[in-house]
N, C-alpha and C positions, 0 to 999 in steps of 0.2 A: 431565920439567920441565926448563926451562933455568935456569941460575943466573947472575945478574947479577954481574959482577966487583966492583961497588961495594957490593953488598948481601949480607947473610948470608941473607936470606929468599929462598926460591925464587920464581922468576917462572913463572907458568903459561903454557904454550904458547898457550892460548886467549886469554889477555890480550895476548900478543905478537901473535897473529894479528889481534885486534881493532884494535890500535894500527897494525899494518901496513896493514890495510884502510882505516883512517882516512887514512893517508898516501897510499895509492893514489887514494882519492876526491879528496883535496885536490889532488894533482898533476894528475890528469886535468881537474879543474875549472879549475885555473889555466891549463893549456895551452889549454883551450877558450876561456877568457876572452881570452887573447892572440890566438887565431885570430879571434875575433869582432871584436876591436878592429882587427886588420889587414885583415879582410874588406872594409872600406870602400874599400880601395885598388883593388879590382877593380871597383867600382861603375861607373866611367866606360866599361868595356868593354860593348859591345852584348850583350844577353842571349843572342842566338844564338851568339855567340863563346864566352861563358862556358859555355853548355849544351854545346856541342861539345867544349870543352876537358875538361869534367868527364866526359862520356861516353868521350872518348878515353883519359883517365887511368884510368877504371874498367876499360875493355876491356883496357888494357895491364896493369893489376894482375891481372885474371883470367888473361891469357895468361902472366904471370910465375908465378903460383901453379900453373898447369897444367903448367909446364915448357916451354912453347913458346918463350919468350924468356928470356934471362938478363940481368937488369938489377940492378945493385947498388943497394941501398936507402941513402938518405942517413941513416945512423945513426952514433951514437957506438959504434964497435965495441970496446967494453971493458966489463967488468963492474964493478959497484959493489964496492969493496973489502970483504973480509970483516971487517976491523977496524971498520967502521961498526957492525956488530952486536955486536962483542965489548967495546967500551968501556962502553956503557950499553945494556942490552938493549931497553928500551922506547923510549928516544930514538932508538937505532939503527934499530929496526924502523919508527919513524915516518919517519925520514930516508930509509931504504931504500925504503919504500913511496912516499913523495913523489917520489923521483927516478925510480923505476920507473913511477909513475903519469903523470909528465910525458911519458914516452916519449922523452926527449932525452938521457938519460945511460946508456943501456943498450941491449942488443940488442932490436930489434923485427924479427923475421924475416918477418912476414906483411906482405903488401901492403895489406890492408884499412885499417889505421889511416892509412896515407899517402893512400889514395884518399879516405877520409872527410875527412881534414884538408884536402886540396886542394879537395874538394867544398864544405866549409864556407867556405873562403877565397873561392872563386869565386862561390858562390851568395848570399853575404851574408844568411844566415838571421837571424832575430831572436836576441836575446841568450839567451832561455830555451831555445830549441831547441838552439842551439850549446853552451851550458853544460851542458845535460842530456846531450848527446852525449859531451862530455868526461868527465862524471861516470860515464856508462855505460862508457867506456873503462876508467876506474879500477876500476869494479865488475867488469868482465869479467876484468881481471887478478886481482882478488881471488877470483874463482870458482875459478881454478886452485889457488891456495894453500889455499882452504877445502876443496875436494874432496880435495886431497892430504892435508891434516890429518885429515879425516874418514875417509879410507880406511884409514889406518894399515897399509898393505901396501906392501912394497917393490916388488912387481911392478906397481904402479900406473903407474910411470914407463914400464915396457916396453909396457904396453897403450896408454898415451897416445902414445908414439912411433910405434907401428904404425898407429894410427888418425888421426894428425895430417894426413897428406896428403888424406884424404877430407874431413875436417872443414875444412881450409884451403880446398880447392876449393869446397866447399859455401858457405862464408862468402863467398868471392870472387864467385861467381855471384849469391848473394843480394844483396850490395852493389851489383853491377852492375844487377840488375833493379830494386832499390829506388830507386837513383839515376835510372834511366831513367823509371820511373813518376813519381817526384817532379818531375823536370825536364820531362817531357812534360805534366804537369798545370799547369805554369807556374812559372817561376822567380820 
């Protein structure tokens, strides 16, 4: 159990995980809402140009994940401070989850979220599809924390690190194929 500095009662890790997950979902949803609002700016571009740009970005993302090209990602290369979680455990977990869910205040080492974000910006999908994509991003980040919590094994991190390149490449190819199929069916 974690203990909150401001409380004498213990705080259950499962409760902290639930609040953290809520923050992740809220952060992903907010980011997707902003992407949807901004996506109208690309509407004047011809659909062929937008389709080509999306496919080019997706192919570049796959090439980056495969290690064929080195491209720095536009990310805030700093971690969320630990004191966020130490002041008030539940509120800190919510804030940490929200900031991690937005994807703008921490490390995002994979190309797929950027490819999807640019795809959403350029394709101008409906609000429901766009917002659900952002919520899915938050949920995807919650899966790692949930699996880590459920495993209760220290070697989980070692196994994750060794399997990450295969998983990352598979995700990259899947994103590329999914975008190609969607775009070829009509923007």
